[in-house]
C-alpha positions in Angstrom: 0.0 0.0 0.0 2.9 2.4 0.8 4.4 1.7 -2.6 1.2 2.4 -4.4 0.7 5.6 -2.4 4.2 6.8 -3.3 3.7 6.0 -7.0 0.4 7.8 -6.9 1.7 11.1 -5.5 4.8 11.0 -7.8 3.1 10.2 -11.1 2.2 13.2 -13.2 -1.4 12.9 -14.4 -4.2 15.2 -15.4 -6.8 16.1 -12.8 -9.5 14.2 -14.6 -7.4 11.0 -14.5 -7.1 11.4 -10.7 -10.7 12.6 -10.0 -12.3 9.6 -11.7 -9.9 7.1 -10.2 -8.0 6.1 -13.4 -4.6 6.6 -12.0 -5.4 4.8 -8.8 -6.7 1.8 -10.8 -3.7 1.7 -13.1 -1.3 1.7 -10.1 -3.3 -0.9 -8.3 -3.2 -3.0 -11.4 0.5 -2.6 -11.7 1.2 -3.8 -8.2 -1.3 -6.6 -8.4 0.2 -7.8 -11.7 3.5 -8.2 -9.8 2.0 -10.1 -6.9 0.0 -12.3 -9.3 2.7 -12.7 -12.0 2.6 -16.5 -12.0 -1.3 -16.7 -11.8 -1.7 -14.2 -14.7 1.0 -15.6 -17.0 -1.3 -18.0 -18.9 -4.0 -15.4 -19.4 -1.6 -12.8 -20.7 -0.1 -15.3 -23.0 -3.5 -16.3 -24.3 -4.4 -12.7 -25.0 -1.2 -12.0 -26.9 -1.5 -15.1 -28.9 -5.1 -14.4 -29.8 -4.3 -10.9 -31.0 -1.3 -12.1 -33.0 -3.4 -14.8 -34.7 -6.1 -12.2 -35.5 -3.5 -9.8 -37.0 -2.4 -12.6 -39.4 -6.0 -12.8 -40.7 -5.8 -9.2 -41.9 -5.6 -8.9 -45.7 -3.9 -5.5 -45.3 -1.7 -4.5 -42.4 -1.5 -0.7 -42.6 -3.1 0.4 -39.3 -3.9 -1.3 -36.0 -5.7 0.4 -33.2 -5.6 -1.0 -29.7 -8.3 0.2 -27.2 -7.6 -0.2 -23.5 -3.8 -0.8 -24.0 -3.3 -0.1 -20.2 0.1 -1.4 -19.0 0.6 -3.5 -22.1 0.2 -6.7 -20.0 -2.0 -8.3 -22.7 -0.8 -6.5 -25.8 1.8 -8.2 -28.1 3.4 -4.9 -28.9 6.5 -6.2 -30.7 4.4 -8.5 -32.9 2.0 -5.8 -33.9 4.8 -3.4 -34.6 6.4 -5.9 -36.9 3.2 -6.7 -38.8 1.6 -3.3 -39.2 2.8 -0.1 -40.7 1.3 1.9 -37.8 0.1 0.9 -34.4 -2.0 3.3 -32.2 -2.5 2.6 -28.5 -5.5 4.3 -27.0 -6.3 4.7 -23.3 -7.5 7.4 -20.9 -3.9 7.7 -19.5 -0.5 6.2 -20.4 1.8 5.4 -17.5 5.4 6.5 -17.7 6.7 3.0 -18.2 4.3 2.5 -21.2 5.6 5.8 -22.7 9.2 4.5 -22.4 8.3 1.1 -23.9 6.5 2.7 -26.9 9.6 4.9 -27.7 11.4 1.6 -28.6 9.0 1.2 -31.6 9.2 3.9 -34.3 5.8 3.0 -35.7 3.8 2.9 -32.4 2.0 6.0 -31.2 -0.1 6.9 -28.2 -3.5 8.6 -28.1 -5.1 9.7 -24.8 -8.9 10.0 -24.6 -12.2 8.6 -23.5 -13.6 6.1 -26.0 -17.0 5.9 -24.4 -18.1 9.5 -25.2 -19.3 10.0 -21.7 -16.8 12.8 -20.8 -17.9 14.7 -24.0 -21.6 14.1 -23.0 -20.9 15.5 -19.5 -19.2 18.5 -21.0 -22.3 19.1 -23.1 -24.5 18.8 -20.0 -26.2 15.6 -21.1 -24.6 12.8 -19.0 -26.2 9.4 -19.3 -28.7 8.5 -16.6 -32.1 6.9 -16.0 -33.7 9.1 -18.7 -30.7 9.9 -20.9 -29.1 7.0 -22.9 -25.3 6.5 -23.1 -23.7 8.5 -25.9 -22.2 7.0 -29.1 -18.6 5.8 -28.5 -15.7 7.8 -29.7 -13.4 5.2 -31.2 -10.5 6.7 -33.2 -10.0 5.4 -36.8 -13.0 3.1 -36.5 -13.6 3.4 -40.3 -9.9 3.3 -41.3 -8.1 0.7 -39.2 -7.3 -2.6 -40.8 -7.6 -4.1 -37.3 -9.2 -2.6 -34.2 -8.8 -4.4 -30.9 -10.6 -4.0 -27.5 -8.4 -5.5 -24.9 -10.0 -6.4 -21.6 -11.5 -3.0 -21.2 -15.2 -3.7 -22.0 -16.4 -4.5 -18.5 -14.4 -1.6 -17.1 -15.5 1.2 -19.4 -18.4 2.5 -17.3 -17.1 1.8 -13.8 -15.3 5.2 -13.2 -18.5 7.1 -14.4 -21.1 5.0 -12.5 -19.1 5.2 -9.2 -18.9 9.0 -9.7 -22.6 9.2 -10.5 -23.5 7.2 -7.5 -21.7 9.7 -5.3 -22.7 12.9 -7.0 -26.1 12.1 -8.6 -27.5 9.5 -6.3 -27.5 6.7 -8.8 -29.0 3.4 -7.7 -27.5 0.1 -8.6 -30.0 -0.3 -11.3 -29.2 3.1 -12.8 -25.5 2.1 -12.8 -26.3 -1.2 -14.5 -28.3 0.5 -17.2 -25.5 2.9 -18.0 -22.9 0.1 -17.9 -25.0 -2.1 -20.2 -25.5 0.7 -22.8 -21.8 1.7 -22.8 -20.7 -1.9 -23.2 -23.3 -2.6 -25.9 -22.4 0.4 -28.0 -18.7 -0.3 -27.7 -19.1 -3.9 -28.8 -21.4 -3.1 -31.6 -19.1 -0.4 -33.0 -16.2 -2.9 -33.2 -18.4 -5.8 -34.5 -20.6 -3.9 -36.9 -19.3 -0.4 -37.7 -15.6 -1.1 -38.2 -14.5 -1.7 -41.7 -11.4 -3.7 -40.8 -11.0 -6.7 -38.6 -12.6 -6.3 -35.2 -11.3 -8.1 -32.1 -12.9 -8.1 -28.7 -11.2 -9.8 -25.7 -13.2 -9.4 -22.5 -14.0 -11.2 -19.2 -17.6 -12.2 -19.0 -18.1 -14.0 -15.7 -16.5 -13.8 -12.3 -16.5 -16.9 -10.0 -15.7 -17.0 -6.3 -14.1 -20.4 -5.8 -13.5 -22.3 -2.6 -11.2 -25.0 -3.9 -13.2 -26.6 -6.7 -16.5 -25.4 -5.3 -18.3 -22.4 -6.8 -19.3 -20.0 -4.1 -20.8 -17.3 -6.3 -21.0 -16.1 -9.9 -21.2 -12.5 -11.2 -22.2 -11.6 -14.7 -19.7 -9.0 -15.6 -21.5 -8.1 -18.9 -24.8 -7.2 -17.0 -26.7 -9.7 -19.2 -25.3 -8.2 -22.4 -24.7 -10.8 -25.2 -21.7 -10.0 -27.4 -22.5 -9.7 -31.2 -22.4 -13.0 -33.1 -19.3 -13.9 -35.1 -19.6 -15.6 -38.5 -16.9 -18.2 -37.8 -16.7 -20.1 -34.6 -13.1 -21.2 -35.4 -11.8 -17.7 -34.5 -13.5 -17.6 -31.1 -11.7 -18.7 -28.0 -12.4 -19.0 -24.2 -10.2 -19.5 -21.2 -10.1 -19.0 -17.4 -8.1 -16.3 -15.8 -7.1 -16.7 -12.1 -7.6 -13.0 -11.5 -7.3 -12.9 -7.7 -5.8 -16.0 -6.0 -6.4 -16.1 -2.3 -5.6 -14.1 -0.2 -5.5 -11.3 -2.7 -9.1 -10.4 -2.2 -10.4 -13.0 0.3 -8.6 -15.2 2.9 -9.7 -18.5 1.3 -11.6 -17.7 -2.0 -10.0 -17.5 -5.4 -11.6 -15.3 -8.0 -11.6 -16.7 -11.5 -12.8 -14.8 -14.6 -14.0 -16.5 -17.7 -12.5 -14.6 -20.7 -13.6 -14.8 -24.3 -11.9 -13.7 -27.5 -14.0 -12.9 -30.6 -12.9 -12.0 -34.1 -15.3 -10.0 -36.4 -14.5 -10.2 -40.1 -16.3 -7.8 -42.4 -15.6 -9.3 -45.8 -18.5 -11.8 -45.3 -20.6 -13.7 -47.8 -24.3 -12.8 -48.0 -25.2 -16.1 -46.4 -22.9 -15.6 -43.4 -24.2 -12.0 -43.0 -27.8 -13.1 -43.1 -27.2 -15.8 -40.5 -25.6 -13.3 -38.1 -28.5 -10.8 -38.6 -31.1 -13.5 -38.0 -29.4 -14.6 -34.7 -28.9 -11.0 -33.5 -32.6 -10.1 -34.2 -33.7 -12.9 -31.8 -31.7 -11.2 -29.0 -32.3 -7.6 -29.8 -34.2 -6.5 -26.7 -32.7 -5.5 -23.4 -33.1 -8.0 -20.5 -36.3 -7.2 -18.6 -34.4 -5.8 -15.6 -32.6 -3.3 -17.7 -35.5 -2.0 -19.8 -35.7 1.8 -20.1 -38.6 3.9 -21.4 -36.1 6.4 -22.9 -35.4 5.5 -26.5 -31.8 5.2 -27.6 -30.9 8.3 -29.6 -29.8 7.9 -33.2 -26.0 8.0 -33.4 -24.7 11.2 -34.8 -22.1 11.4 -37.5 -19.1 12.8 -35.8 -15.4 12.9 -36.0 -14.1 9.8 -34.1 -11.1 11.8 -32.9 -13.2 14.7 -31.5 -12.4 13.7 -27.9 -9.1 12.1 -28.4 -6.2 14.4 -27.4 -2.7 13.6 -28.5 -0.6 12.4 -25.6 1.6 15.2 -24.1 4.9 13.5 -23.3 6.7 15.0 -20.3 10.4 14.6 -20.5 11.9 12.4 -17.9 13.9 14.2 -15.2 17.5 13.2 -15.0 
C-alpha cells in the first residue's frame, strides 16, 4: 500500500485522471500484476497469442488500433509493430513505463482520450442516466483501421463514471447497471458492426468466487449483455483467468474470470451475414431488468477523434 501511495503522488497525471480514479486503478493493477505474476501468466499469453493470430488474418496491415492498452500486459506490442505499418494505442492515460516502452518502436503512437463518449456528454450537460441514454462511442480510426482491438476493457469502461454518478447524482445500482449495459453494448457493436477492418474483442464475461473446486458465487460482468455474433466459430476462444488467487481479495476464496476472445470479419458472404443478422434479431431486446422507457438516440455522424487528445509527453527528469 505504501508503494502504491508513493507511486500515486509522484506520477504526473491530469486532474480528470485522478478525479475519476483512473490513475489509482492503473497503479493498483501494476502492483497486483507483480504479486500475481505466475497466476496471470497464462491469461496474458492467451491474450497476446489471440491478438497475434487475428493480425495474421488481416488482408492488409497498414493500421492497427488497440483500445484499452493499459500497462501492455496483454498487448503483443512487438508482434503488432512488426506486422503493421502503424500501431496506435488508446487509453485514458498512459503510465510513464508505457511511454518508455513505446519509444522503442518507431511506428507505435499513443492517443489519450475517452472512447466511451461520456466525458464529452458530461461537458455538453447531457450525461447518461435513468432518462438519458449513453452517448455514441468515440473510437478513433474506426472506419480506417485494418484491425481494431478492444483488450479487456469492455467491462471496465463504465465503472469510473457510475461510481462518480452514485456519489454525485444518487445513482441506484439499477441506474448504474443500465449505463454500464449501454456503454458496453455500444462499444461492442461499434467494433463488431461499424468497423470496416477486422474487429477483435477480448473481455472477461463471468467472475466466479471459488473455494477450492466449489463455486461459491457467480457474477455476470456483462450485465446480461450478449456480445455480437461472429460468423466463424473457429476464430473464437475462451479461457479461465485466475484474476485474484487467495488471499489477494479473500482469505480463502480464489476469484476466477471467464475470458472470451472474438474476431469479427467484415468481408463476409451474403449467407454468413444473413445468419448473423437473424441470430442477432432474436436477442435484440434489453433484458427485462434493464428495460428503459427512454429511446436510444440515433447515433450522430461525428469525428471519431473529437475527444481524443494527443498524448503530451513529459520529458523524464535526469
